[in-house]
N, C-alpha and C positions, 0 to 999 in steps of 0.2 A: 411772113403768111399774106396771102392774097384773099381779098375777101371772097365767098362765097358767095352765089345765089339760087344756092341749093333750095327746093321747100322742105320748111320741115314738116313733119307729121301732120301737127294740129293745124295746121293752114289747111288741110283738105278740107274742103265742105260737105264731100261725103261721110265724113271721120261717123260711127256712131254713137249719140246722144253716151250713152254710157257709158263708151269709154272717155271721152270728153269730158265730163262728170268726172271720173277718175280723177285722168292727169291735172285739171284744175285744182279737185284738190290736194293733192299731190302735190303741182305746184306753191300752194299756201303755204305749207309746211315747208319745204322747201328755202320757201323767202323768210320766214321764222330759221330756221336753223343758220342759215349763211347770217343773218344781221341785217336782211335789208327792210322787214320791218321794222325793225330798232332804228334805222338808221332814219327813215319818213317821217315815223314818231319822233323822234328827234329833233330833226328839222324843222319840222312843223310847230315845234314849242316854242323854237328859237325866235319865230317869226316875227318881227319888232312891231307887227300891228298884228291884234285878234285876228286868229283865223276861226271863222264860224260856219265855215260848208267847206268839205273836198271833193272835186269830180275824179274819179281813178278813171281813165282813158285807156283800154284794153280791159276792161278790168275783168273779164272771164268769170266764175261766178260769183265774184262780190267779196272773195277769205279775206283780202286784205284791208275791205274798209270795215269788215264787222269791227276789225281789231280796232282800227282809225278812232269809231265810234266809241267802242266804249273804254277806248283808254283817252280821249282828248274831248269826249263828248260832245262833238259836233253833229251837225246835219253831214249826211253823204249822199251821193249820187256817183252812180257809172254810168259809163257807155263803152259797148260795145257791138263788134260788124252781127257776131252772131250772141248775142245771149243767150243765159241759161232758160231752162222751162221751169227751173225752180231755183230761185237766186239763196246762198247763203244767210243766213240771219235775216232774211225780206227785206233786203238791202234794194233801191230801186233799181232797176239796170232799163237803159234805153239800145233800143237798136241804131247805132249811127255810127257814119265813117269818121273819127275826127277830123281826117284830114278834109273835107271840105265840107260837111255840115252843120248846121247851129248847131251848139250843146248848150247845157245848162247851165247860167249864169252863176260861179263860186268862187270863192275869195282867192283858193287856192285849188291846182291840179296835176293831178301825178301820175307818172305813166313809167309801170314799170315791166323792164324785160320787154317793150315793144319797138322801140327803137332800129333795131336790128332786122325787122319784119321788111322796112320800108324800104322806099328805093331814096336818093338825095333829094328827086325834085318832094318826094311823096313828105319827107324828113320835115322838108323845107316851108312845108304850104300849113304843115301840121304846126308846127310850132308859131306860123305868123298868125293862123285860125283859133288857137289857141289866146292868144293874147285880145282876142274882139269878146269874149267872156270870163277871163279871171286876170288876177294882177297876180298870178304869180305860177312860174309851171317848174316840177322837179321832177327828173326826169334819170332812171335810175337802169343800167344798161350791160352787156357785159361789155368786158374789152379782148381787142384780135388781139391775141399773146402768147407764146408758146406755154407760160407756165402755167394762167389760169385751165389750161385748156388740160395741160398734166393732171395737177393736180385735181382736176373735176371725174379725170376716167379714174383716177385712183382712189380719191379718197370721196363720192356720190355717186359713181355709175353703178358700182355693184347693189348700192339698196335703196334705187330709188322704182317706181315703178318704169316698164318698159317703153312708155311712150316717152317721158321724158327724159328716161337717162341716154334714149337717141336726140329727144332732141338737142340737147342739155349742150351734148357736141358741139351739133351742127348750129347751136346758137353764135357760141364763143365764134365758130368760122363764118358767121355771119355778120356779125357785132364789128363796129368801127374801131379803130386803133385811137387811141385819148386822142391824137393829133386833130384824124381827119372829122372827129365830133367838134371839137372845140371852132374849126377851123369853114364847119358847115352852121355852125351856132352863132358863129361871128357872119357867115355871109345872113342867112336869115332872116337877123336882125340889124342887119345893117340899115341907117335912116329911120329907126322907128322910134328913138331913146330909149330902148329897151337895156339892160345887163342882167350880165351875165356872171355865173364862174362856173368854175369846176375844177373837180377834183376827182379821186384814184385810189382807191381802198388799197390797203396794204393786197401783195401778193396779185394783185390786178384782179380780186378778184367781181372788182365793179370801177363804174364809174358814175357820178352824178354832173348832169348838168342843171345848176339851180339861175330860172331867169325871173327876173322883177320887169314885168312889161310899165311903160307907164298908162296913168289912170284912160287917159283916152285913145288908147292904139287898142 
């Protein structure tokens, strides 16, 4: 499968606010169903250093942050290029482009289903930029592979909000293969002293990039 760069519906800056809000709520539920929320909570709990604050990059309506705050009792904040008019659970969300803008300082940052929206150059800049404000970055993203695409079409597509169903297919088509994401991360972090691990879930349903930055970087 070659990587697609066709835009997703939610990438349209003119999409109506009510459609965007409904799609974001549907995504929060999908993350819970697919195990993405549980994966993030488990990874944050297992941090050798206590996590007191979490930043969600590309947080949408803030649904994941509500769950993280409830489960872990940490301070949370989100950034999004198009923040919602009303965030879920009154989570603070700032307008920001994490590729190049200053970010709130937090112990850990998360990024869920964002990487495939970016070019190689922008994802590289995002990885480096986050390291100036957080000591850790946990990224979850789809894997470009025929198996998760087939499973999504059979098991998820009929039950999702139509916007999310169509964008879900495009997300897999736009995403990185496991080798591509590992290679990009290694190049982005070269010379910084940061380390990272990479893992792929069963059936290629997601991949996780876990970056630990040096304190001074």
